[in-house]
N, C-alpha and C positions, 0 to 999 in steps of 0.2 A: 845259482842263477846264471843264465847264459850271458856271454859278452855280446853286446849289441854293436854290430859293425855297420856303419852307415857311409854310403857313397852317394854321389848324385851329380847332376848337371850344375854347371856354374849358374848362379842366380836362382837355384831351387830353394834356398833358405836353409840348407842343411846345417851350416855352422851355428846359426842362431838357434835352430831347433834342437840340435844335439846338446847344447848347453842347457836349454830349458828342460829337455827330457832328463838329463842327468840330475839336475836339481830336483825335479819333481819326484824321481824314483829314489833319490838319495844315493846315486851312483857316482863313481869317479868319472872323469872325462879327459880324453886326450884327442888332439887333432894334429894332423900332419903339419900344419902351419907352425905350430909351436915347436915341433921337432926341428923343422927347418931353421927357425929362429935360434933355437938352442945350439944347433950345429954351427950356425953363422957366428954366434957369440964365442963359441969354443975356438974358432979360427980368427977371432978378432976382426970380423967382417960385418958390414951392415948387410941387411937382407938382400938388397939389390945386388951388391957385390957377390954375395954368396950364390944367388941365382945365376949370375953370369959365370962364376967359377964352376958351378954344377953343370952348366951346359957343356963345359969341356971335360967334365969328370962324371959322366952318367952312371958309372959303376957305383958311385957314392949313394945313389938313390936306393940301392939295395941295403945300405947301412941304415937309412931312414926307416925302411920297412922292417928291418931286423929290430930296431929300437921299438917300433910300434908292436911287433909280434911279442917282444919281451914284456912290454907293459901288459898285453892281453894275457900272457901266461902267468904273470905275477899277481894280478888283482882279480878278485871276483867283483861282481856288480859294477861293471864298467861299460861306458859308451866310448867307442872309438870311431873317429871320423877320418876318412882318407880314401883316395881313389883305389888303392890296392888293399885296404883293410879287409874287405870281404873275400879276397882271394888268397890271403895269407894262410898257411897251414895252421890247423888248430887241433889240439888234443883235448879240448874242452868244449862244452856246449856253446853254440853261437846262434845268433839270429842276424841274417844279412838284410839290410834295408836299403832300398834305392829311392832317392828323391828325384822326381822328374818334374819338368815344367815345360809348357809349350814354348816354342822358339820366341815368339813375339813378347811374351811375358818375361822370358829370360833376358832378352835384350833390354827391355824397359827397366827391369830391376838392376841390371848391370850398369845402366846409364846413371843410376843414383849413387854409385860408389864414387868416393872422392877421386880416385885415379882416372875415372872416366868422365868427370864433369867437363863440359865443353865439347865432347865428342858427339858426332851425329849418330843416330841409330844405325845408319848404314856402316859407319866406321866400327861401331861396336859389333854389329852382325859379322862383318868381315873378320875382325879380330877374334871373335868367338869361334867362327868356323875354322879359321887357321889353327887356333889352339886345339880344337877337337881333333883335327887331322893329325897334328903333331903328337898329341897324347896317344892316339891309337897306334901310330907308328912306333912311338917310344915304348909303349907297353907290349907291343908285339915283339920288338927287338929284345927287351929286357926279360920278359916273362912268358913270351909266346901266347899272350892273351889277345885274341882278335878284337873283342869288343868289351871294354870294361863297364859298359852299361847294358850288357846282355841280360834281359829280365830273367832268364832261367837260372842265373847265379844268385838270385835274391828270394828271400822268404816273404818279404813284405815290400810292396811298391806303393808309394804315396805320390800322387800327382798334386802338387801344390799350386797349380796354375790359378785356380779360382777360390783359394782358401786364404783366410787371414791367419796370423800366427796362432791365435787361440784355437782355431779350427784344425790347423795342421797338428798341433800338440795333441788335441783330443783324438783325432783320427789315428795318430801314431800310438797313443796309449791303447786305444780300442783294438788296433791291429796287432799290437805286441802282446796283449793280455794272454791269448791262448798259448803263445810261445813261452811266456814267462811262467805260466802255471804248469806246463807240461814237464818241467825239469825237476 
């Protein structure tokens, strides 16, 4: 079976859906956030301190991606979520999935996160736009990737804007089915 590699916009629901998809398919699951947390723990740092440290050591992000690539090469029947997951080299079958969501829905969803409570939608919009620009510059510098959300890099694109979680999961299963059967 192919490794399912999922990326997407902030607030598109990808983390929640990856876990649900892995459970439904009986697959293993890994996401970049866990690798970040593991690396922080290895360095006796909390996650906030690790992110600050990582800003001064951007080369370490490649280690994160190498760990994710190693997981993908080690396990069959695996769902991997991360910005760079669909761009990592693979000698095994993969399906690349992009989760997208329109801007207003994305900002509204982000406003529900604990770290954003009390912020206005304008503040969240600004924060999100700055983060996207920074990510693009970062991935261009590290990997020479112009747009990590370029739809041509993905086999399946799911717009979660007007779908609830059950609908997203069903759409994902429907869209993935031909890719899972073809291997």
